[in-house]
N, C-alpha and C positions, 0 to 999 in steps of 0.2 A: 504493500500500500504506500502510495506517495505521501511524504510528509507534508503537513499543512504549513503554509508560509503566510505571514502577515506582512504586508508592505504598505508603507505610507508614501504617497507621491504628491509632491507639491503642486505640479501642473498636470491637470487631467488631460488637457488638449495640448500636449507638448509636441512640437514639430518633430517628425520622424528624421529629418535631416540634421537636427541639432544633437550634438554629442552630449550624453548625460555624464555629469561629473559625479561619479559614484561616491567619492569621499565626502563631498558636501551633502549629498543625499543622506548618507549614513549619519552624519553629524546632525542634520536637521531632524531625522527620525528619532535619534537618541534624545535630542534636546526636547522634542515634543513629549516624549515618554516621561522624561524627568519632570517637565512642567506639569503634565497631567497628573502624575503621581503626587506631586506636592499639592496640587489643587484638590485631589481626592482627600488628602489628609485634612485640608482646611474645611472642606464640605462636611466631612465626618466629625469635625470638631464643632461646627457651627449649626448645622441643620438639626432641628428638634427631633425629627424622625430618624435621621442617620445616626444621631448620638445614641440611639437605642441599640445600635449594632455594636455591642460590647460583650466580651466574655466576662463572666462574673468576676468583678475586679478583685475582691478580697479572697475568693477561692483561688484565683490565679496567683496572687501573691503568696498564699500559703503553699500552693503546689510548687511554686518556684523554690521556695525555701526548703521544702522537704526533698525535692529532686536534687538540689545542689548538695544537701547533706548526705543523701543516699548514694550519690555518684561523685563523692568528693575527689576520688582519684582521677576521674575523667575531667571534671571542671577545673580542678587545680592545675591541670596540665595545659589548659587552653589559655594562651596569652593574648590572642587577637580578640578584641571586644566584639567585632562583627561575627566571628566564628562562635564566640561564646553565646551570643544571642541566637544564632542559627541553631545551635545545639539545644537550647531551651525550646525553641519553636518546634524542632523535630520531635522532641519527647512529649511536649504538652499539647500541641494543636490537635492531634487526632482525637483527643478526649473531648475537645470543645466544638469541633466542626462536625456537627451532626447534620443529617438530612434536613431536619427542621430548620436549623440555623442557616443552611445554604438557601432554602426556599424563602425564608424571611429576608435574607440579604438581597436576593433577586427581586422580590416584591417591592422592597423599600427603594432600591435603586431605580427600578422602572417607574415607580410612582413619582420620584423626584425628577426623573428624566422627562416625563410627560407634562411637567408643569409648564404652562404656556409662557410664564414670565422668566423662565430660566435664560441666563445669558449663554452665548455660544461657547465661551470658555468652560462654563459649568457643564454644558451638554457634552463637550469633548471629554472632559474628565470623567463624567458618569459613564459614557460609552467605553472609555478605557477600563473603568472598574468592572463593567460587564465582560469585557474581554478577559480580564484577570480571572473573573469568576468562571468563565467558560474554560479557561486553561486548566482549572482544577477539576471541573466536572466532566469535560469531554476529552481533554488531552492528558489528564492525570499527572500534571506537573506536581512534584512533591510540595506539600503544604508549607514546608519551611522556606521554600524558594518562591512562593507566590506573593507578589507585592501587596495584594489586597488583604490577605490574612496577616501579613507583617504589619500593615498600617493599623488594622483593628487590634492586633496583639499589643502593639506599642501604646496605642491610645488607652487600652484597658488597663495596662500597667500604670500609665500616667495618671489616670483617674483614681486608681486605687491608692497610689502613693500620695496624691494630692490630699486625699482624706486622712490617710494615716499620719501624715506629717504636715498638717495645715499651718504649723507655726514656722516652717522654714522661711516663708516669705518675710516674716517679721525679723528673723535673725539674719538672713542673708542679704537683704537689701530693701530699701524703701520703694524701689520702682515696681515691686510686685504687690505692694499693699493696695487693697481694694478701697480706695477713698474717692468719693465723688468730687471732692475739692482738693486737688494736689497742694494748693497753698496752705491748707489746714495743717499739713505736716510741719510747717514752720511757724505756726501760731501757738499761743498758749491754749491749752484745753479750755473749753468754754466754762467749765466749773471753776477753774482757777481765775478766769477773767471776772467772774462774778465776785469771788471773794477778794480778789486784788482791789477791785473798785470800792467795795464796802469797807475794806480795812483802811481806806484813806479818809473815811468820814469822821468828822470831829465828834459826832454823837456816839459813834462806835467806841472811840477811846474814852469818852466821858463815862460811859457805862463800865468799861473795863477798869478804869482807875478807881471808880466807886466800888467796884467788886473786889479789887486786889490791892495789896500794899506793894507798890513797885519801887519804893525808895531804897530798899535794901540792895537792889541790883540795878540801880538807875543807869550807871555808866555801861555796864555789860549789856543791858537791854537796848540802850540807845545805839551802841556799836553793832549789836545784832541786827536791829531793824534797818540800819543804814547799809548793811551788807559788809561791814568792815571785819566782823567776826563771823565765822561759819562753823556751825555744829552739824555734823553729818546726821541726817534723819531722813529715812526713806518712807515713801508712802506705804510700802508693804509692811513696814514696822508699825505704822499707825493706821492700819487698814480700815478701822471703823470710821475714821474722820472723813474720808471721801464719801463713804456710804451715807453717813449722817447728813453731810452737806448736799449730796445728790437728792436725798429725800426732801430736804428743805427747799431746794430750788427747781426740782424737775418740772413743776407746773409752769415755770417761767422760761424753760429752754426754747420752747417754740416761739416765744415772743422776742428773742434776742436779748442783748445786754440791757441792764437797767439804765434808764435815763434819770439821773439824780434830780434833774429839773422837773421831772414829772411826778416825783414822789413828795408827799407831805412830810413834815418833821415827825409826825406820829407814825407814818408808815416806816420811815427810816429807823425810828426807835424800836419798833416791833421786830424788824429784820435784824438789827444789831443784837437785840436780846436773844433771838433764836440762834444766831451764830455763836454767841458766847455759851449758850447752853450746849450746843453741839461740841464745841471745843472742850468743855468741862467733862462731858459724858465720854468722849473719845479718850481723853487723858486717863480717866479712871479705868477704862477698858484695856488700853494698850500699853501705857507706860510701865506698869508693874513688871511685865514680861521682859522689857528691854532695859530696865533700870541698870543692871550691871554693865551692859554694853555702853549705855549712855554715859555712865560715870567714867568709864575708861576714855571715852572720846573727850569728855570735859578735862580730864587730866592732861591729855595731849594739848588741848586748847590752852590750858594753864601755862604750859611750857612756852607757847607762843607769846602769851601776855607778859610773862617774866622777861623774855628777850626784849620786849618793847619798853620795859622798866616803867610801866604805868602803875604807880603805887596804889591808886584808888581802885583800878580794875583788878589788881592782884588781890587786894583785901576783899573785894566783893566776890571774887572767884573762890577764895578760901572759905568764905561764909556759905557760898552756894554748895560747895562740895560737902561741907559739914551738914547742911540741911538735908542732903540726900540720905543721911543715916537716920533722920527723924521719922517717926511713925506717923505719917500724915497722908491724906488722900492726894493723889496727883493733881486733882482739880483745885486744890487749895494752894498750889505752888505757883506763884506769879511767874517765875522764870520759865517753867515748863509750858504754861499757856502762851507766853510770849513767843516761845520757840515754835509752837504750832502756828501762831499768827505769821511769823516770819516765813515759815514753810509755805504757806498758801498765798503769800503776797510778794515774795522776792523771787524773780525768775531764776537767779543763780542757784536757788535751793532745789530746783527740779531739772537742771541741765545735767543729767547723768543717765547712764544706760538703764539702770533699774527703773527709775521713774518714767523714762521714755516708754518702755514696754508696758508699764503699768497703765499709761495713758491709752494705749492701743488695744488693751484687753479689758481690764476692769473698769476704767473710766468711760468706756463706751456705754456701759450700763452697769453700775455697781449692784444692781438688784438681780442680775442674771448669773446664776451659779456656774454656768459653763465658762464665763470669762475668768473666774477664779481658777478653774481647772487649767485653762490655757496659760494663764500667767505662771502657775506653778510649774508647768512643763518648760516654759522659757527659763525660769529661774534655775531649774534643774540642769538644763543644757548649758547655761552660763556659769554653772558651779556656784550659784548663790542659793544655798539650800537652808540658810539660817531661819528664814521666816515662812518657809513653804507650809509647814504644818499649821501655823496660825492662819494663813490665807485660806487653806482648805477647810479648817474648822469654821471660819467665817462663812464659807459657802454653805456648810451644813446648818449653821445658825439661820441663814437666810431661808433655806428650804430643806428641811430634814427629809422630805419625801422625794428628793431629786438625787439621782445617782452620781452626779459629777463630783461632789465633794468626797464621797466615799471612795469612788474610783481613784481619784487623785491621791488620797491618803493610802490606799492599798499599794499603789505604785511607789509612793514615797517610803513607806515602811519596808516594802520588799527590798528596795535599793539599799536601805540601811540595816538590813538583816533583822528587823523586828517582825519575824515571820508570823507569829500568832496574831498580832495586830493587823498585819497585811491581809491575812486570810479572812479575818472578821470583816474588814472593810470591803474587800473584793466580793465576798458573798453577799453582803448587804447591797452593794451596787448591782450585783447580778439579779437579785430578787426584784429590786425596784425597776431595773431595765426590762426584765421579763414581763412584769405587770404592765408597764407602759406599752410594750409591744403588743400585748394581748388586747389592751384597750384601743390602741391606734396602730393597726398593722402597718409596718414600714416606717414608723416614726423614728425608731432608733435601732434599726436592723444592724447597721454598721457598728454602732457603739457596742451593741450586745455581742457582736462577733469579737471585737477587740478586747472587751472585758474577759470573755472566755479564753482568749489567747493569753492574756496576762495571768489568769488563773492557772493555765497549763505551765507557764514559766515558773510560777510560784511553787507548784507541786514538784517540779523537777528540782528546784532549789531546796525545798524541804527534804527531799530524798537524799540529795547530796550532803545536806547538813547532818541528817541522821546517820548516814554511813560514816562521815568523818568523825562524829563524836561517839560512835558505838564502840564499846569496849571490845578489844580483840581477845579471843579465847586462846590461851597458851596451850599448845599440844604437848609440851614437854615440861 
């Protein structure tokens, strides 16, 4: 039987007397094939119907991991990335390319091709996709060498990884952040714009002075508010403060920033009082857990003050350090509350990596438990794990019937070998996610899958831990 040949000719009515340049024809055919293949990739990424042509993303990722583990000797020996991917396709695609999937692919491509509004370049690409499909069904080209299956395979992996590691965009670059207003990346978060404006009001400070005795630390506080002295304090350490302020202001977010000229003195007085109440409440909730760390930071600051030889500031700093040993509520401490005010009103106090990621996770909506989970994962990747547990406990405080906080704690405890606590939190997260999935099918299918994967990792770790600590029986 004569082999089937596909040929693309630029000029249908080419003169017989004109000599054909075979080299240029070949280059033209190849370039068209490449362009059409790229266009297929774009269409399958953009079209609502063609995006449904995916192999089960998370199952595929799991199969890849198990395959590479099972055939470690083969895959470890492959150095060429293209050959590595080809070997993956060779082993996995036969499982996923069923008769049903082939028929579905053909139907969706034909439906898109017959759309009257399709541009010619899209029609050419879809026709090429049908040719690729035909090469599998009629010509039996190996599935690992079929461009159509390779495109769907790569897109399926990409979709799966995008979900599994949604935080990569935040860590690897701003250009991939999904923000409707790119300029917002370089502006103060709206919550801090509110508080910065209010902290300039005379009526705000009148209330604060009436509430607290500031004279003991007047020089320190003045230098702090001018930004001359800096005490490290991160939003994840005082996580309740953004939450309380968000709840205070969320009804105003849709209206934009306050216009002080439009507010009466009484309205300003009420707003100032509510902010002071939020500061006091947050201090009582968060300061006790970070008091030892905060004291060490103040000792470092004292060394800087001593170098400047400012006798009054040195004296006040010594009094401040002594006051930390007293048994008093943080909300009764004037310097601590002023430190909070400086944090929410001076930009230099949030120009750091930890606060930046806090803005693009938790500050998007401090009442969404998932944002706390996302932030905890970022902090883990950046090796800042000191306040992760507090962040996740806050998520559980917000919504004890949501799995995000428990899931995050399970992962955090597993990483730090607190295996019993990890198992409890993972199982709690699993039960909640299963209940949600039963109530609303498809709502958290992927999360449920990943929680189960984490539980598998934990069980393996528990077994290794038991074997390592098991007493060895002496035979002699």
